[in-house]
C-alpha positions in Angstrom: 0.0 0.0 0.0 1.5 3.3 -1.0 1.7 6.3 1.5 -1.2 8.2 -0.1 -3.5 5.1 0.2 -2.4 4.7 3.8 -3.2 8.3 4.7 -6.5 8.1 3.0 -7.4 4.9 4.8 -6.5 6.5 8.2 -8.5 9.6 7.3 -11.6 7.7 6.4 -11.4 5.5 9.5 -11.1 8.6 11.6 -14.0 10.3 9.8 -16.2 7.2 10.2 -15.5 6.7 13.9 -15.8 10.4 14.7 -19.4 10.4 13.4 -20.5 7.2 15.1 -22.0 9.0 18.0 -23.1 12.1 16.0 -26.3 10.4 14.8 -28.8 7.8 15.9 -30.9 5.5 13.7 -34.5 5.8 14.7 -37.0 2.9 14.6 -38.5 4.7 11.5 -35.2 4.2 9.7 -34.4 7.9 9.8 -31.5 9.4 11.5 -31.5 12.0 14.3 -28.3 14.0 14.2 -26.5 16.5 16.3 -27.8 20.0 15.7 -31.3 18.7 15.0 -34.1 20.6 16.8 -36.4 18.8 19.3 -39.2 18.9 16.8 -37.1 17.3 14.1 -36.1 14.5 16.5 -39.8 13.9 17.4 -40.8 13.7 13.7 -37.9 11.3 13.0 -37.9 9.1 16.1 -41.3 9.6 17.8 -41.7 10.2 21.5 -38.8 9.2 23.8 -39.4 6.6 26.6 -38.3 9.3 29.1 -37.9 13.0 28.9 -36.1 14.9 31.6 -36.0 18.7 31.8 -33.3 20.0 34.1 -34.1 23.7 33.5 -31.4 26.4 33.2 -28.0 25.1 33.9 -24.5 26.5 33.3 -22.4 24.5 30.8 -19.0 25.8 29.7 -19.9 29.3 31.0 -23.3 29.4 29.1 -26.7 29.3 30.6 -28.8 26.7 28.7 -32.1 24.9 29.1 -30.9 21.3 29.5 -33.1 18.5 28.4 -32.3 14.8 28.2 -34.3 12.2 26.2 -34.0 8.5 26.6 -34.8 6.0 23.8 -35.0 2.4 25.0 -35.3 0.2 21.9 -36.3 -3.4 21.9 -34.4 -6.2 23.5 -30.8 -6.6 22.4 -30.3 -3.0 21.3 -28.5 -0.2 23.2 -30.3 2.6 25.1 -29.6 6.0 23.6 -29.5 9.3 25.5 -30.0 12.6 23.7 -28.9 15.8 25.3 -30.6 19.1 24.2 -29.3 22.6 24.8 -31.9 25.2 24.2 -33.8 22.8 22.0 -30.9 21.8 19.9 -29.4 18.2 20.0 -25.9 18.5 21.3 -24.9 15.0 22.3 -25.9 11.5 21.6 -24.5 8.8 24.0 -25.0 5.1 24.3 -26.2 3.4 27.5 -26.4 -0.3 28.3 -28.0 -3.0 26.2 -31.7 -3.7 26.8 -32.1 -7.2 28.2 
């Protein structure tokens, strides 16, 4: 493998792994992605199993309305946590597998 091919392979691997948590496949087959609005996520994924509103909190020096949604899919899949700041999806994280 020549050097250019190696660099391209490393770049593509990084690009793919960097975006793994940046989106979530919904049961509808659509994807919810970081920077989506709450309304967009509701349309794509439906109502979450749990919705927590923490109110105004300080994150990185900014006051934001923090909301956390939990999607618990069917058995064998991983729980997904979506964190919204002022109605914008900022982080998608993975929880334990549903048993």
